[in-house]
N, C-alpha and C positions, 0 to 999 in steps of 0.2 A: 192804719198804723204799720201793715207790713211794709207798704211802699216807702214809708218815712224810715223804717229799720232798715230796708236795702239801701237808700240812699246813705243812711249813716255809715253803715258797713262797708259800702263800695269803696275800693281803693284803686283809682284809675292808674296810678302810677305803677301798680303790679301788673299792668298790660302793656306798658310802654314798649317792652321789648318784642312783643308779639304782633305789633303793627306792622301790616303789610303795604300801606299806602302812606305817601309824603303827608307830612304834617307841618303846616305854616303857623306859627304861633305869632301873634301880633299883640303882645301884652302891653297895656297901658301902665305907665308909672307916674305916680303923682310925686307929692313932696316925700322927702327921704323918712327914715324912721324904721321901726322895726317890721312893718308890713311890707315896705319897699324891699328889704334885705330878705326877707322871707320869700316874695315873690321870685327876686333874682336867683335865690338858691334852688327854688323849684324849678325854674327854667333851666337853670344849668344841669340839674338832675336829670330832667328830660331830655336835653340834649346829648347826654350820654348814654341814653338808654334807647331812644327813638332810632330805628335804622336809618330813615331818611327826614331830616328836620332841617328847618329854617326858621330863624328868628328875627323879627324886625320889631324893634322896641319904639315905642311912641312916648316922648317925655318932653315936656310934661303932658300929660292926658289924663281923661279920666276913663270911664267904662265904655262910652258910645263913640268909638274910634270914627266909624262912618259919618256920624253927625259933626263931630269936633274937628276932624282933619279928613274931610271927604276927598280931597286932591289926593294927597299924600297916600291915604288907605288905597285908593283906586290903582294908584301907580304900583304900589307893592303887590297888589293881587295881580294886576296885569303884568307885571314883570315876571312873576312865578309861573303864569300861563306861558307867556311867549317864550321865555328861556328853556321851558321843557321840564321845569320843577316837577310838576304833576304828572309827568309821563312816565 
């Protein structure tokens, strides 16, 4: 129960500005609606707070991007590596 309580109380957004490593967000976006708007808002918030961030949206997409869009996902990761984003 303590683990579950810790997960419930954890607020990752409070740690964004303390990150010292680059962050590559690859959010999947399905059909519109409140959840899609909430996700876009959350990513915009992260972009404002994370010191070094890149976002590559996959739309339309589900959760398993590597399985649904393997070529594009590989290209996004490869580009981030080769252009020095993670340096």
